[in-house]
C-alpha positions as CSV (number, residue, x, y, z in Angstrom):
1,M,-120.9,-148.7,-75.2
2,E,-119.2,-151.7,-74.1
3,K,-120.6,-154.2,-71.7
4,K,-117.4,-153.8,-69.6
5,E,-118.1,-150.0,-69.3
6,V,-121.7,-150.5,-68.4
7,I,-120.7,-153.0,-65.5
8,R,-118.0,-150.6,-64.2
9,N,-120.4,-147.7,-64.3
10,A,-123.2,-149.7,-62.4
11,L,-120.3,-150.7,-59.7
12,Y,-119.5,-147.1,-59.3
13,K,-123.1,-146.1,-58.6
14,L,-123.7,-149.0,-56.4
15,L,-120.3,-148.4,-54.4
16,G,-121.5,-144.7,-53.9
17,F,-124.7,-145.7,-52.5
18,V,-122.9,-148.1,-50.2
19,I,-120.6,-145.4,-49.1
20,Y,-123.6,-143.1,-48.6
21,L,-125.1,-145.8,-46.5
22,A,-121.8,-146.2,-44.5
23,I,-121.8,-142.4,-43.7
24,L,-125.5,-142.5,-42.5
25,G,-124.6,-145.6,-40.5
26,L,-121.8,-143.5,-38.7
27,L,-124.1,-140.5,-38.3
28,N,-126.6,-142.8,-36.6
29,I,-124.0,-143.7,-34.3
30,L,-123.0,-140.2,-33.6
31,T,-126.6,-139.5,-32.6
32,L,-126.2,-141.6,-29.4
33,F,-123.8,-139.0,-28.3
34,S,-125.5,-135.9,-29.6
35,S,-128.6,-134.0,-28.2
36,A,-128.6,-131.3,-31.0
37,G,-132.2,-131.4,-32.2
38,S,-131.5,-130.2,-35.8
39,F,-128.9,-132.7,-36.3
40,L,-131.2,-135.4,-34.9
41,E,-134.1,-134.5,-37.3
42,I,-131.6,-134.4,-40.2
43,I,-130.5,-137.9,-39.5
44,K,-134.1,-139.0,-38.8
45,F,-135.1,-137.5,-42.2
46,L,-132.2,-139.2,-44.1
47,N,-133.1,-142.7,-42.4
48,N,-136.6,-142.2,-43.5
49,N,-135.6,-141.4,-47.1
50,I,-133.2,-144.1,-48.0
51,F,-135.4,-145.3,-50.7
52,I,-135.0,-141.6,-52.1
53,A,-131.4,-141.9,-52.0
54,F,-131.5,-145.2,-54.0
55,L,-133.9,-143.6,-56.4
56,I,-131.1,-140.8,-57.2
57,T,-128.4,-143.6,-57.7
58,L,-130.8,-145.4,-60.0
59,V,-131.7,-142.1,-62.0
60,F,-128.0,-140.9,-62.3
61,F,-127.0,-144.4,-63.5
62,L,-129.6,-144.2,-66.2
63,A,-128.4,-140.8,-67.2
64,S,-124.8,-141.9,-67.5
65,L,-125.9,-145.1,-69.3
66,F,-127.9,-143.0,-71.9
67,N,-125.2,-140.3,-71.9
68,S,-122.4,-142.9,-72.8
69,M,-124.5,-144.0,-76.0
70,K,-124.2,-142.4,-79.4
71,Y,-126.7,-139.7,-80.8
72,P,-129.6,-140.3,-81.0
73,Y,-129.8,-142.9,-78.1
74,N,-128.3,-140.4,-75.7
75,L,-131.3,-137.9,-76.0
76,P,-132.9,-139.1,-72.8
77,A,-129.8,-138.4,-70.7
78,P,-130.7,-134.8,-69.9
79,V,-134.1,-135.9,-68.7
80,F,-132.6,-138.2,-66.1
81,V,-129.9,-135.7,-65.0
82,S,-132.8,-133.1,-64.6
83,I,-134.8,-135.6,-62.6
84,G,-132.0,-136.5,-60.4
85,I,-131.1,-132.8,-59.8
86,T,-134.7,-132.1,-59.1
87,I,-134.7,-135.1,-56.3
88,I,-131.7,-133.7,-54.9
89,S,-133.2,-130.2,-54.6
90,W,-136.2,-131.6,-52.9
91,M,-134.2,-133.4,-50.5
92,L,-132.0,-130.2,-49.8
93,L,-135.2,-128.3,-49.3
94,E,-136.8,-130.7,-47.0
95,I,-133.5,-130.5,-44.9
96,M,-133.8,-126.9,-44.7
97,N,-137.5,-127.1,-43.8
98,V,-136.4,-129.3,-41.0
99,V,-133.8,-126.7,-39.6
100,K,-135.7,-123.7,-40.4
101,S,-137.1,-123.1,-37.1
102,E,-133.6,-123.0,-35.6
103,L,-132.2,-120.7,-38.5
104,N,-135.2,-118.4,-38.8
105,S,-134.1,-117.5,-42.2
106,R,-136.5,-115.7,-44.6
107,V,-134.8,-117.1,-47.5
108,I,-135.4,-120.7,-46.7
109,S,-139.0,-119.9,-45.7
110,F,-139.5,-118.2,-49.2
111,L,-138.2,-121.5,-50.9
112,V,-140.1,-123.7,-49.0
113,A,-143.1,-121.6,-49.6
114,H,-142.6,-121.6,-53.3
115,S,-141.0,-125.2,-53.5
116,V,-143.0,-126.2,-56.6
117,N,-141.8,-123.1,-58.7
118,V,-138.3,-123.7,-57.3
119,Y,-138.3,-127.5,-58.6
120,I,-139.8,-126.5,-62.0
121,L,-137.1,-123.7,-62.5
122,I,-134.4,-126.1,-61.7
123,A,-135.6,-128.7,-63.7
124,A,-136.0,-126.5,-66.7
125,F,-132.7,-124.8,-66.1
126,V,-130.7,-128.4,-65.9
127,L,-132.5,-129.6,-68.9
128,I,-131.6,-126.8,-71.1
129,I,-128.1,-126.9,-70.0
130,E,-128.0,-130.5,-70.5
131,Y,-129.3,-130.2,-74.1
132,I,-126.9,-127.5,-74.9
133,E,-123.9,-129.7,-73.7
134,L,-125.3,-132.9,-75.6
135,N,-125.5,-130.7,-78.7
136,K,-122.1,-129.4,-78.2
137,K,-121.0,-132.9,-77.8
138,K,-122.9,-134.0,-80.9
139,S,-121.2,-131.6,-83.1
């Protein structure tokens, strides 16, 4: 992988995080004009978990960095993708948990109650799919 490509990749990931922060800033401004409980709770959750969003950016950057290398140096890429998807799943499940009281959904209650199993299944599924894709790319 060329140094230029690594820098471009890092800048795109950083730009994505900056766009996320800009959208979050706009949503924070909208909270001044909203009294919807769920909306305010979701924005509060996103504000409290900015570090997690940065961590997701970093994990996917590492995944793309390893993925752009040749075999066998690209073997860690699926692990990072799996970790990133699992973190995103955790965030989505936590957001669902925040609005669960207003939605009163049995599905959300089930997923929240069995969240560890859900994370393990998601991580395993993504890891298997990513290694299959890696094997196809190698051949």
